[in-house]
C-alpha positions in Angstrom: 0.0 -0.2 0.0 1.4 3.4 -0.9 2.2 6.2 1.7 -0.6 8.3 0.2 -3.1 5.6 0.0 -2.6 4.8 3.5 -2.7 8.5 4.5 -5.9 9.0 2.9 -7.6 6.0 4.3 -6.3 6.9 8.1 -7.5 10.6 7.4 -10.9 9.2 6.3 -11.3 7.4 9.4 -10.6 10.3 11.4 -12.7 12.5 9.9 -15.6 10.0 10.2 -14.7 9.8 14.0 -14.8 13.2 14.6 -18.1 13.9 12.6 -19.6 11.1 14.6 -18.4 13.0 17.9 -20.7 15.9 16.4 -23.5 13.6 15.7 -23.5 12.4 19.2 -23.0 15.6 20.5 -26.1 17.2 18.8 -28.3 15.1 21.1 -27.4 16.9 24.1 -26.9 20.4 22.2 -30.1 21.7 24.3 -28.7 21.0 27.6 -25.0 21.1 26.8 -24.5 23.4 23.8 -20.5 23.8 24.7 -20.0 20.0 24.0 -21.5 20.2 20.5 -19.6 23.4 19.8 -16.4 21.9 21.0 -17.1 18.7 18.8 -17.9 21.2 15.8 -14.5 23.4 16.5 -12.5 20.1 16.8 -13.7 19.0 13.6 -13.3 21.8 11.4 -9.9 22.8 12.9 -8.5 19.6 11.5 -10.7 19.3 8.4 -8.5 21.1 5.9 -5.2 19.0 7.2 -7.0 15.8 7.1 -9.6 15.9 3.7 -6.6 15.6 1.3 -3.1 14.8 1.7 -0.9 17.8 2.6 -4.1 19.9 3.2 -7.0 20.5 1.2 -6.7 24.4 0.2 -2.8 23.1 -0.2 -3.3 20.4 -2.5 -5.9 22.0 -4.9 -3.4 24.9 -5.4 -0.7 22.4 -6.0 -2.9 20.6 -8.4 -3.8 23.8 -10.1 -0.1 24.5 -10.7 0.1 20.9 -12.2 2.7 19.8 -9.5 3.4 16.1 -10.1 2.9 15.1 -6.3 -0.6 16.7 -6.1 -1.3 15.1 -9.5 -0.5 11.6 -8.0 -2.3 12.4 -4.6 -5.4 13.4 -6.7 -5.5 10.2 -8.8 -5.2 8.3 -5.8 -7.7 10.2 -4.1 -10.1 9.5 -6.8 -9.2 5.9 -6.7 -9.9 5.2 -3.2 -12.9 7.4 -3.5 -13.1 8.2 0.4 -16.2 9.0 1.9 -16.7 11.7 4.6 -18.4 14.9 5.3 -18.2 17.0 2.0 -16.0 14.6 0.2 -18.2 14.8 -2.7 -17.7 18.5 -3.0 -13.9 18.0 -2.7 -13.9 15.1 -5.5 -15.6 17.6 -7.7 -13.2 20.4 -7.0 -10.4 17.7 -7.6 -11.8 16.4 -10.9 -12.4 20.1 -12.2 -8.5 20.9 -11.7 -7.6 17.5 -13.0 -9.2 18.4 -16.3 -6.7 21.0 -17.0 -3.8 18.8 -16.5 -2.0 17.9 -19.5 -2.9 14.4 -20.4 0.4 13.2 -20.7 1.2 14.0 -16.9 -1.8 12.1 -16.0 -0.9 9.1 -18.0 2.5 9.1 -16.5 1.1 9.2 -12.9 -1.3 6.4 -13.8 1.4 4.2 -15.1 3.5 4.7 -12.0 0.6 3.8 -9.8 -0.3 0.5 -10.9 
């Protein structure tokens, strides 16, 4: 298993756990809103770092600049197809940026991945 794939899977599990804590805390929101707020803050504080290898915003910027490491991470990400809160929006953004990457770079990375 590649390092990127392992990181994506671990981050997906972490995001799922953090989101589940929000779901559990919402039940007590009426009586203990601070628990719910803490769970939300914890999730969003870590979201950018965990949503994509190297950080979501940083990864999208690198992908926009056709950086080879970002292209490889994007292809791995789409191949794994992780599921977490807002992952569909992230996949859409990644696909939008990948369509601007020269095909030769994508083919090269695909051949290196398999």
